C-alpha positions in Angstrom: -35.4 -35.3 -11.9 -39.0 -36.4 -12.4 -41.0 -35.6 -15.7 -44.7 -35.6 -15.8 -46.7 -36.1 -19.1 -50.2 -36.8 -20.1 -51.5 -40.0 -21.6 -54.7 -40.4 -23.5 -56.5 -41.2 -20.3 -55.7 -37.7 -19.2 -53.9 -39.2 -16.2 -50.6 -37.8 -15.2 -47.7 -40.3 -15.0 -44.4 -39.6 -13.3 -41.3 -41.0 -14.8 -38.0 -41.3 -12.7 -34.9 -40.0 -14.5 -31.6 -41.8 -14.1 -29.7 -39.0 -12.2 -32.2 -38.8 -9.5 -32.3 -42.5 -9.0 -28.5 -42.5 -8.5 -28.8 -39.8 -5.8 -31.4 -41.7 -4.0 -29.4 -44.8 -4.0 -26.4 -42.9 -2.5 -28.6 -41.6 0.3 -29.9 -45.0 1.1 -26.3 -46.4 1.0 -25.1 -43.8 3.4 -28.0 -44.5 5.8 -27.1 -48.2 5.7 -23.4 -47.4 6.4 -24.3 -45.3 9.4 -26.1 -48.1 11.1 -23.0 -50.4 11.7 -20.9 -47.3 12.7 -23.6 -46.4 15.3 -23.7 -49.9 16.6 -19.9 -50.0 16.8 -19.8 -46.7 18.7 -22.4 -47.9 21.1 -20.5 -51.2 21.5 -17.2 -49.4 22.3 -18.8 -47.0 24.7 -20.7 -49.9 26.4 -17.5 -51.9 26.7 -15.6 -49.0 28.1 -18.3 -48.2 30.6 -18.4 -51.9 31.6 -14.6 -52.0 32.0 -14.5 -48.9 34.1 -17.3 -50.1 36.3 -15.9 -53.6 36.8 -12.4 -52.2 37.3 -13.6 -49.7 39.9 -15.6 -52.4 41.7 -12.8 -54.9 41.7 -10.3 -52.3 42.9 -12.6 -51.4 45.7 -13.2 -54.9 46.8 -9.7 -56.3 46.1 -7.2 -53.5 46.5 -4.3 -55.8 47.2 -4.6 -57.2 43.6 -3.5 -53.8 42.3 -0.4 -53.5 44.5 2.5 -54.5 42.3 5.2 -52.4 43.9 5.7 -50.2 47.0 4.5 -47.1 45.3 1.1 -48.6 44.6 0.2 -48.6 48.3 -0.1 -44.8 48.2 -2.4 -44.8 45.1 -5.2 -42.7 46.4 -3.1 -39.9 47.9 -0.7 -40.0 44.8 -3.5 -39.5 42.3 -5.1 -36.7 44.4 -2.0 -34.6 43.9 -2.9 -33.9 40.3 -4.7 -30.6 39.8 -6.5 -31.8 36.7 -9.9 -33.5 37.1 -9.5 -35.2 33.7 -6.1 -36.5 34.6 -7.3 -37.9 37.9 -10.2 -39.7 36.2 -8.1 -41.0 33.4 -5.6 -42.4 36.0 -8.3 -44.1 38.1 -10.4 -45.4 35.2 -8.0 -46.1 32.4 -4.6 -46.4 34.2 -3.1 -43.5 32.1 -1.7 -41.1 34.6 0.1 -37.8 33.9 -0.6 -37.9 30.1 0.4 -34.3 29.6 3.8 -35.1 31.2 4.6 -38.0 28.7 7.6 -37.4 26.5 9.7 -39.5 24.3 13.2 -40.3 25.2 16.2 -38.2 24.3 19.8 -38.3 25.3 19.5 -37.8 29.1 23.0 -36.7 29.7 25.7 -35.5 27.3 29.0 -36.8 28.8 31.7 -34.2 28.9 35.3 -34.9 28.0 37.2 -36.0 31.1 39.6 -33.0 30.8 36.6 -30.6 31.0 35.1 -32.1 34.2 34.6 -29.4 36.9 34.6 -30.8 40.4 31.7 -29.7 42.6 32.4 -27.0 45.1 31.2 -29.1 48.1 32.7 -32.6 48.3 33.7 -34.8 51.2 37.3 -35.4 51.9 38.9 -38.8 52.7 38.3 -38.3 56.4 34.6 -39.2 56.1 35.8 -42.8 55.6 38.6 -42.8 58.1 37.6 -40.6 61.1 36.0 -43.0 63.5 36.5 -44.2 67.1 37.2 -47.8 66.0 40.9 -48.5 65.6 42.7 -51.7 64.8 44.9 -51.3 67.8 43.4 -52.6 71.0 41.5 -55.5 69.5 41.9 -58.7 71.4 42.5 -62.0 69.6 38.9 -63.0 69.3 37.8 -59.6 68.1 40.6 -59.6 65.5 39.3 -63.0 64.2 35.8 -61.6 63.9 37.1 -58.7 61.7 39.3 -60.9 59.5 38.8 -60.8 55.8 39.9 -64.1 54.4 42.7 -63.8 51.8 40.7 -65.9 49.3 37.9 -63.3 49.2 40.3 -60.7 47.8 42.0 -63.3 45.5 38.6 -64.1 43.9 37.3 -60.5 43.9 35.1 -59.7 40.9 36.0 -57.3 38.0 33.2 -55.1 36.5 32.9 -54.1 32.9 31.0 -50.8 32.9 29.1 -49.9 29.7 31.2 -48.0 27.2 28.5 -45.5 26.6 27.5 -45.2 30.3 26.1 -41.8 31.5 25.8 -42.5 35.2 29.1 -43.9 36.6 29.9 -45.3 40.1 29.6 -42.8 42.9 30.9 -42.3 46.5 28.1 -42.7 49.0 29.8 -40.0 51.2 29.6 -37.5 48.4 26.0 -38.6 47.7 25.1 -37.5 51.2 26.5 -34.0 50.6 24.0 -33.5 47.8 20.9 -34.8 49.5 18.7 -33.8 52.4 16.7 -36.3 54.5 12.9 -36.0 54.1 10.1 -37.7 55.9 8.1 -38.6 52.7 8.1 -35.1 51.0 8.8 -33.0 54.1 12.5 -32.1 54.8 13.8 -33.0 58.3 17.2 -31.5 57.8 18.9 -28.6 56.0 21.0 -28.5 52.9 23.8 -26.8 54.9 23.8 -29.6 57.5 23.8 -32.7 55.5 24.0 -36.2 57.0 27.3 -38.1 57.1 28.3 -41.7 57.2 28.8 -41.5 60.9 25.4 -40.2 61.8 23.1 -41.4 59.1 21.5 -44.0 61.3 20.1 -41.2 63.6 17.3 -40.7 61.1 15.9 -44.1 62.0 14.2 -42.1 64.9 11.6 -41.0 62.4 9.2 -43.8 62.1 12.1 -46.3 62.3 13.5 -44.8 59.1 11.0 -46.5 56.9 9.6 -43.3 55.3 12.9 -41.3 55.3 14.2 -40.5 51.8 17.6 -38.9 51.0 16.2 -36.3 48.6 18.3 -34.7 46.0 19.1 -31.0 46.5 19.1 -30.6 42.7 16.6 -31.5 40.0 17.7 -34.8 38.5 16.2 -33.7 35.1 18.9 -31.0 35.0 21.7 -33.6 35.3 24.0 -32.1 37.9 27.6 -33.3 37.7 27.6 -35.2 41.0 24.7 -37.4 39.7 26.7 -38.6 36.7 29.9 -39.5 38.7 32.0 -39.0 35.6 35.1 -38.3 37.6 34.9 -41.9 38.9 35.4 -43.6 35.6 38.0 -46.3 36.3 41.5 -45.3 35.4 43.9 -47.2 33.2 46.5 -49.2 35.1 50.0 -47.7 35.0 51.6 -51.0 33.9 49.1 -53.6 32.8 51.9 -56.0 31.8 53.0 -56.7 35.4 52.6 -60.2 36.5 50.3 -60.9 39.4 51.3 -63.8 41.7 48.8 -66.6 42.3 46.3 -65.3 39.7 47.0 -67.5 36.7 48.8 -64.6 35.1 45.4 -63.0 34.6 44.7 -65.1 31.5 41.2 -64.7 30.1 38.8 -67.7 30.7 35.7 -67.2 28.6 33.4 -69.4 30.8 31.8 -72.8 30.3 30.0 -74.3 27.3 26.8 -76.3 27.7 28.5 -79.7 27.8 31.1 -78.5 30.2 28.3 -77.2 32.4 26.7 -80.7 32.5 29.9 -82.2 33.7 30.2 -79.5 36.4 26.6 -80.1 37.5 27.0 -83.8 37.7 30.2 -83.5 39.7 28.7 -81.1 42.1 25.6 -83.2 42.7 27.8 -86.3 43.5 29.9 -84.1 45.9 27.0 -82.7 47.9 24.9 -85.8 48.0 27.7 -88.0 49.1 28.4 -89.1 52.7 30.9 -87.3 54.8 33.6 -89.9 54.2 32.8 -90.0 50.5 32.9 -86.2 50.4 36.4 -86.1 51.8 37.6 -88.6 49.2 35.8 -86.7 46.5 37.2 -83.4 47.5 40.8 -84.8 47.7 40.4 -86.4 44.2 38.8 -83.3 42.8 41.8 -81.1 44.0 44.3 -83.6 42.6 42.4 -83.6 39.3 42.2 -79.8 39.2 45.9 -79.6 39.7 46.5 -81.9 36.8 44.2 -79.9 34.6 45.8 -76.6 35.6 49.3 -77.9 34.8 48.2 -79.3 31.4 45.9 -76.5 30.4 46.3 -75.1 26.9 45.4 -71.5 26.3 42.9 -71.5 23.4 41.6 -67.9 23.7 43.1 -64.5 23.3 43.8 -62.5 26.4 41.0 -60.1 27.2 41.6 -56.6 25.8 39.9 -53.3 26.3 38.2 -53.0 23.0 37.6 -49.3 23.2 41.4 -48.6 23.5 43.2 -49.5 20.3 46.6 -48.6 21.9 46.5 -51.6 24.2 47.6 -53.9 21.4 48.5 -57.4 22.6 49.1 -56.4 26.2 47.2 -57.8 29.1 44.8 -55.4 30.6 44.2 -55.0 34.4 41.2 -53.5 36.0 41.4 -49.9 36.8 40.8 -48.0 40.0 37.7 -45.9 40.6 37.6 -43.0 43.0 34.2 -44.3 44.1 34.8 -46.9 46.7 32.9 -50.2 46.6 31.7 -51.9 49.7 32.6 -55.5 50.7 30.6 -57.3 53.3 31.9 -60.8 54.3 29.6 -63.1 56.3 30.7 -66.4 57.8 27.6 -68.6 57.8 29.2 -71.6 59.4 29.6 -75.2 58.0 32.5 -73.9 55.9 30.3 -71.5 54.0 31.4 -67.8 53.6 29.5 -65.3 51.5 31.3 -62.2 50.1 28.9 -59.5 49.0 30.3 -56.8 46.8 28.1 -53.6 46.6 28.4 -50.9 44.0 26.7 -47.5 44.4 25.5 -45.1 41.7 23.8 -41.8 42.4 21.2 -42.3 39.6 19.5 -45.1 37.9 18.3 -44.4 34.4 15.3 -46.6 33.6 14.8 -48.4 30.4 12.4 -47.5 27.6 9.3 -49.2 26.2 8.2 -47.9 22.8 10.6 -45.0 23.3 9.0 -43.9 26.6 11.2 -44.2 29.7 10.1 -45.8 33.0 11.9 -46.6 36.3 14.2 -43.7 37.0 15.3 -43.2 40.6 17.9 -41.3 42.5 20.3 -43.7 44.3 21.1 -47.2 43.1 22.6 -50.1 45.0 23.8 -53.1 42.9 25.6 -56.2 44.2 27.2 -59.5 43.4 27.8 -62.3 45.9 30.4 -65.1 45.7 29.8 -68.1 47.9 32.9 -70.0 49.2 33.0 -73.5 50.7 36.1 -74.3 52.7 37.9 -71.5 50.9 36.9 -72.5 47.4 34.5 -70.4 45.2 31.4 -72.4 44.3 28.7 -70.0 43.2 28.3 -66.4 41.9 25.1 -64.3 42.1 24.4 -61.4 39.8 21.7 -58.9 40.9 19.3 -57.8 38.2 16.6 -55.3 39.1 14.4 -57.1 41.7 15.7 -60.5 40.8 19.0 -62.0 39.6 20.8 -65.0 38.3 23.2 -67.5 39.9 26.0 -69.5 38.2 28.5 -72.0 39.3 31.9 -70.4 39.7 33.3 -72.6 36.9 30.7 -71.4 34.5 31.4 -67.6 34.6 33.9 -65.7 32.5 37.1 -64.8 34.4 40.4 -63.0 34.3 42.7 -65.3 36.1 40.6 -66.4 39.1 38.4 -63.3 39.2 34.8 -63.4 37.9 33.8 -60.9 35.2 30.6 -58.9 35.7 28.9 -56.8 33.1 27.0 -53.7 34.3 24.0 -52.7 32.1 23.9 -49.1 30.8 21.7 -46.8 32.9 20.1 -49.5 35.1 23.5 -51.0 36.2 21.9 -54.4 36.5 24.6 -57.1 36.6 25.0 -59.9 34.1 27.4 -62.7 33.3 27.8 -61.9 29.6 27.9 -58.9 27.2 25.0 -58.2 24.9 21.2 -57.7 25.1 19.3 -59.0 28.0 15.5 -59.0 27.7 13.4 -59.2 30.9 9.7 -59.1 32.0 8.2 -58.3 28.6 8.3 -60.6 25.5 10.1 -60.1 22.2 12.8 -58.0 23.8 10.6 -55.0 24.2 12.2 -54.3 27.6 15.9 -55.1 27.8 19.3 -54.2 29.3 22.5 -53.7 27.3 26.0 -54.6 28.4 29.4 -54.5 26.7 33.2 -54.6 27.4 33.5 -51.0 28.5 36.0 -49.7 31.1 37.1 -52.5 33.4 36.7 -51.6 37.1 38.7 -53.4 39.8 36.7 -52.7 43.1 39.3 -54.4 45.2 41.6 -51.4 44.6 39.3 -49.1 46.4 36.8 -50.7 48.8 35.6 -50.4 52.3 35.5 -53.9 53.8 33.4 -55.2 56.7 32.4 -58.4 58.4 28.8 -58.9 59.4 27.1 -61.0 62.0 23.6 -61.1 60.5 22.1 -63.1 63.5 23.2 -60.4 66.0 23.0 -57.6 63.5 26.6 -56.4 64.2 28.7 -54.8 61.4 32.4 -54.6 62.0 35.1 -52.7 60.2 37.6 -55.2 58.9 41.3 -55.7 59.5 42.0 -54.3 56.0 40.0 -51.0 56.5 39.7 -50.8 60.3 38.7 -47.1 60.4 35.7 -47.4 58.0 32.5 -46.1 59.7 29.6 -48.5 60.3 26.7 -46.3 61.2 25.5 -45.6 57.7 24.9 -49.3 57.2 22.0 -49.3 59.7 20.1 -46.5 58.0 16.7 -48.0 57.3 15.5 -45.4 54.9 15.8 -44.9 51.1 19.0 -43.7 49.4 17.1 -41.4 47.0 14.0 -39.4 46.4 10.4 -40.5 47.1 8.6 -41.2 43.8 7.3 -37.8 42.6 3.6 -36.9 43.0 1.3 -37.2 40.0 1.0 -33.4 40.0 4.8 -33.1 39.4 5.6 -32.4 35.7 8.4 -35.0 35.9 6.0 -37.9 36.8 3.7 -40.1 34.8 2.5 -43.7 34.9 1.3 -46.2 32.3 0.4 -49.8 32.6 1.4 -49.7 36.3 4.9 -48.4 35.6 6.1 -45.0 36.9 8.6 -42.7 35.3 10.2 -42.1 38.7 10.1 -44.6 41.5 11.4 -44.6 45.1 15.1 -44.6 45.8 16.4 -48.0 47.0 17.1 -49.4 50.5 20.7 -50.0 51.5 22.8 -53.2 51.6 21.5 -54.3 55.0 18.1 -55.0 53.4 19.4 -57.2 50.6 18.7 -60.4 52.4 22.3 -60.9 53.5 21.4 -63.8 55.7 20.1 -65.8 52.8 20.6 -69.6 53.0 20.7 -70.0 49.2 22.9 -67.9 47.1 19.9 -66.7 45.1 18.4 -63.5 46.3 14.7 -64.5 46.2 12.5 -65.9 48.9 13.8 -69.0 50.7 10.8 -71.0 49.5 11.6 -70.2 45.9 13.8 -72.7 43.9 17.4 -71.6 43.4 18.6 -72.3 39.9 22.3 -72.6 39.5 23.4 -72.2 35.8 26.4 -74.2 34.7 27.0 -72.6 31.4 26.8 -69.1 29.7 24.7 -67.8 26.9 21.6 -68.9 25.1 21.0 -70.2 21.6 20.3 -73.7 20.4 21.8 -76.2 22.9 21.3 -79.1 20.5 23.5 -77.5 17.9 26.2 -77.0 20.5 25.8 -80.6 21.6 26.2 -81.8 18.0 29.3 -79.7 17.6 30.9 -81.3 20.6 30.5 -84.7 19.0 31.1 -87.8 21.1 31.9 -85.7 24.2 28.1 -85.0 24.6 27.2 -88.7 24.7 29.6 -89.4 27.6 27.7 -87.1 30.0 24.1 -86.9 28.8 23.0 -90.2 30.3 24.6 -89.4 33.6 23.1 -85.9 33.6 19.7 -87.3 33.0 20.1 -89.7 35.9 21.1 -86.9 38.2 18.4 -84.5 36.9 20.6 -81.6 35.7 19.3 -81.1 32.2 17.2 -78.2 33.5 20.4 -76.4 34.7 19.4 -77.1 38.2 21.8 -78.0 41.0 21.3 -78.6 44.7 22.5 -75.3 46.1 25.1 -75.0 48.8 22.7 -73.8 51.5 23.0 -73.3 55.2 21.0 -75.0 57.9 
């Protein structure tokens, strides 16, 4: 407070007391602090307005730059389905769509014990796979040859380790059709009581050539109907896993190649495929003789593969089990001694992965595949499909039971990998990753529908092994699941360009079956063939191998294989 007193000059003098001075200083300090806050707020708002303006302008002038996936082509109509003005603006301006629908992940499906599984009331019988006009009898000799599945394709058929904690197991595409109704975008073009079948599915190509036809689930996937999980199709345990199998190396476990072994394989393959025809013949003959010697003198250094989740197996050899969900084998003779065997696996639901505990990428219907390329009857390369890409390995590099490659199916997404463990993709630091392990072992060769395919003439033929399998379903050009849900649907949201639910996939016909390279990408893209498994420090592994590394490093450098690259066995 201020005190006034009188001096001899009769003038009044005001003296400032300490407590009032402190208060004034506080007020001045607060005013000084408000100034940078105000400036920061103005700066943030200005930046936001500038971003929104530039983003809107660029999106208007360069719309193709914002199309990262098929769903993005319907951006404007999709955003307009939201009833909330604020949601629509946040989606257009900030890229945050359906914010009220966001929810953190929870256990999506509680698996029931197998003895409590209740079969659905409406399921297809075996006749959907066998009732067809095509019969094995009546084929002439040339037709029989076109339908022939080479014995080596079955001999080297893959085995699939499904994830031990999987919630969405393999499914029968015939049963999938029972629970879906074709829709042209979001409009049904069929009835639930008259569902499509494997023998007439291609008729829906009459609707805009099938491009916008979606096999839409009759049930809400969020409610986890039993048919979506496919729990009844978990592979069974073989009756007698100790039985010997002829011509399959006794089903001994081969863990796959190390880094140094991979260099040897790459160098040998390059010499083989770059040599002249005469040299190739000599090389192939020598290689077969060398392989025979190695096979006869091979010492088993690794334990036989066991199903880890079954402690009763003990030291017995384990065989792959049969699933009631048939796989699909498509064999393509591409000439020049090259034969591709595509093994397709179907699941009725794909559970997307999570980023910061928010799930993205769910879709009804899921086709996965692996391809094994043979040259003159010998397996050379194996391709594993992973989301929209994949990895290719030399046959010698991959893990095997006997002669049969081992595949690991990721939990939920069912992406296929050559090793168990965690598999990061797209995002750094493992933020987005798949997980695989040695869960139930599935032998698709025990229950498959097998075909041969002439990709140049677009003719699919039922094979000599399953001559009565229908072929019409293969030509269906639509999607095997729901169309991605509208923004106004409470099940849908999008962030950073990623949707909670995306479109169901196209079928096997549209998986680039005529590819020249074993890799599934564009023909112009390089095809990297890996010659060893796993990651980690290659230098440490080289040092551990000692002198063996020095024998091959110089040759590998000369042939350019240190980047795991190999000239692929391609056609044409």
